[in-house]
C-alpha positions as CSV (number, residue, x, y, z in Angstrom):
1,M,58.9,38.1,-108.2
2,T,59.4,36.6,-111.7
3,E,62.9,35.6,-112.7
4,D,63.9,36.3,-116.2
5,R,64.8,33.0,-117.9
6,T,66.8,32.5,-121.1
7,I,65.4,30.3,-123.8
8,E,67.6,27.7,-125.4
9,Y,66.8,26.9,-129.1
10,S,67.7,23.5,-130.6
11,P,70.0,23.5,-133.6
12,L,67.2,21.5,-135.3
13,S,65.2,24.7,-135.3
14,G,65.0,26.7,-138.5
15,P,63.1,27.2,-141.8
16,V,61.6,24.3,-143.7
17,T,60.3,24.8,-147.2
18,Q,57.9,22.4,-149.1
19,A,55.8,23.1,-152.2
20,G,57.0,26.7,-152.2
21,I,55.8,27.3,-148.6
22,T,58.3,28.1,-145.8
23,V,57.6,27.7,-142.1
24,D,59.9,28.3,-139.2
25,V,60.3,25.3,-136.9
26,K,61.1,26.3,-133.3
27,I,62.2,23.7,-130.8
28,F,63.1,25.3,-127.4
29,R,63.2,25.1,-123.6
30,F,64.5,27.2,-120.7
31,L,68.3,27.1,-120.6
32,G,70.0,25.0,-118.0
33,T,66.8,23.5,-116.6
34,G,66.7,20.1,-118.2
35,D,63.0,20.9,-118.9
36,P,61.4,19.0,-121.8
37,W,61.4,20.6,-125.3
38,T,58.5,22.6,-126.8
39,L,57.6,22.5,-130.5
40,E,56.2,25.5,-132.4
41,V,55.8,26.1,-136.1
42,V,55.4,29.7,-137.3
43,D,54.1,30.6,-140.7
44,H,55.1,33.5,-142.9
45,E,52.5,35.8,-141.3
46,G,53.3,35.0,-137.7
47,G,50.5,32.4,-137.2
48,S,51.7,29.8,-134.7
49,T,51.0,26.1,-134.2
50,V,52.2,24.8,-130.8
51,W,52.1,21.2,-129.7
52,D,50.3,20.6,-126.4
53,E,52.7,17.9,-125.5
54,T,56.4,18.4,-124.7
55,F,59.3,16.2,-125.7
56,L,62.1,14.6,-123.7
57,T,64.6,15.2,-126.6
58,E,64.9,17.8,-129.3
59,H,65.0,14.9,-131.8
60,A,61.6,13.6,-130.6
61,A,60.2,17.1,-131.1
62,Y,61.6,17.3,-134.7
63,E,60.3,13.9,-135.5
64,A,56.8,15.0,-134.4
65,F,57.0,17.9,-136.8
66,R,58.2,15.6,-139.6
67,N,55.4,13.2,-138.9
68,A,52.8,16.0,-139.1
69,L,54.4,17.3,-142.2
70,A,54.2,13.9,-143.9
71,Q,50.6,13.2,-142.8
72,E,49.1,16.7,-143.2
73,G,51.4,18.6,-145.5
74,I,53.0,22.0,-144.9
75,G,49.7,23.8,-145.7
76,S,48.3,22.6,-142.4
77,F,50.7,25.0,-140.7
78,V,49.7,28.1,-142.7
79,M,46.9,30.3,-141.5
80,P,44.2,30.8,-144.1
81,P,44.1,34.3,-145.6
82,E,41.7,36.8,-144.1
83,T,38.5,37.1,-146.1
84,R,36.8,40.5,-146.4
85,H,33.3,41.1,-147.7
């Protein structure tokens, strides 16, 4: 039997826009568990980038996002458009 669990989102979650591109930063964990935080970035088409590691604090998760943003740019979170031939 699987128990339904409620997801808790950090207030640090939300849209981030850079160079005209907006992504949705999601920092979450199961409510009331004390579990580490998970970091996911979702692009405008629903493409998702999820970190393999988890984070002890929501601030550490957000810092990991900010570091990736600074190093790789926001375009690294956007899925390339589908090419049709």
